[in-house]
N, C-alpha and C positions, 0 to 999 in steps of 0.2 A: 504493499500499500504506499502511496505517496506521503512523504513526511508532512506536507501541508495539510493533507486530509486528517492525519493524526492530530496536528495541531489544532485544527478546527473542531474535531471531536472533543478534544479536551476543553477548549474554550466554551463550547456549547454545554457541556456537562457542568462546567464551573458556573456559568450564568444560571443554569437551572437550579444549582445548589444555592447560589446567592438569592435567587427569587424565593426559594423555600424559606430561607433565613429571614428575609424581609417580611414574609407573611407571618412566620411564627413570632417575630418581634412586634408585629401589629404596625409596621411602617406602611405596608400596602396590603390589600386584600387579594385573594385569589382573582376575584372579578375585576379588580383594577389592572392586574397584570394581563389577564385575558383580553380586556378591552384594548390595552396598549398593543398587544401582539396582533389582535385582529385588525387594528388600524394600520399596523405595519404591513400586514399581508394585503390588505385592500389597496394600499399605496403602491405595492410592488405589482399588483395584478391589474391595475387600472389600464384602460386602452392605451393611453399615451405611453406609459412605461413599457408595456409588453407588446406593443405593435411591432410586428416583424420578428418576434421571438418565437422560436419552436416551442412546442409543449414541453419537451425535455428541458429546455433552458428555463422556462417558467417554473417547472418543478424544482430545478436546481436552486433557483432564487428563493423559492418559498420553503424549501426543505428545512432550513434552520428555524424558521419562524414556526412551522408546524410541529417540529420536534419540541420546541420550547412550550408551545401551546399544550401538547400532551404531557410534558413533564409538569406543567403547572396544574394540571388536573389531578396529579397525585396528592394524596393527603400529606401535609407537612410532617406528620409524625411517622409516616410510612417510609420504607426504604425506597430510594429512587431506582427505577428500572435501569438496566444497563443501556448504553448507547445503542447497541445492536438491537436490543428489544424495542426501544423507542423508535429506531429507524425502520424496523419492520412494521411497526404500527402506523407510521407515517405512510408507508407504501400501501397498506391495506385500506386506509381511510381516503386515499386520494380519489377525487372525483374529476370527471372530464371538464375542461374549460368550456365556456359558452360556444367558441368557434369549433369545438370538436363534436358537437352534438349534431 
């Protein structure tokens, strides 16, 4: 695996862990993090941003956001699923884009 991919994997899991701490300490709620992540995904999938991008490129852009959304749904006191488990879940929940229907 490419070293950059491993670095991104570590970064995503670190952000997911930080999000859990922020929720546990009452700084943010799960809902507030979810809203922020949904806004980020909407921004990345708007027509202007994604015009001319292939479906696989859009998936690549949205993958980290979707992984963090799934990690955010885990209970703060529960163990965080592994990166590979979260990545599989992202792939399973992926829906086609409007231009693919």
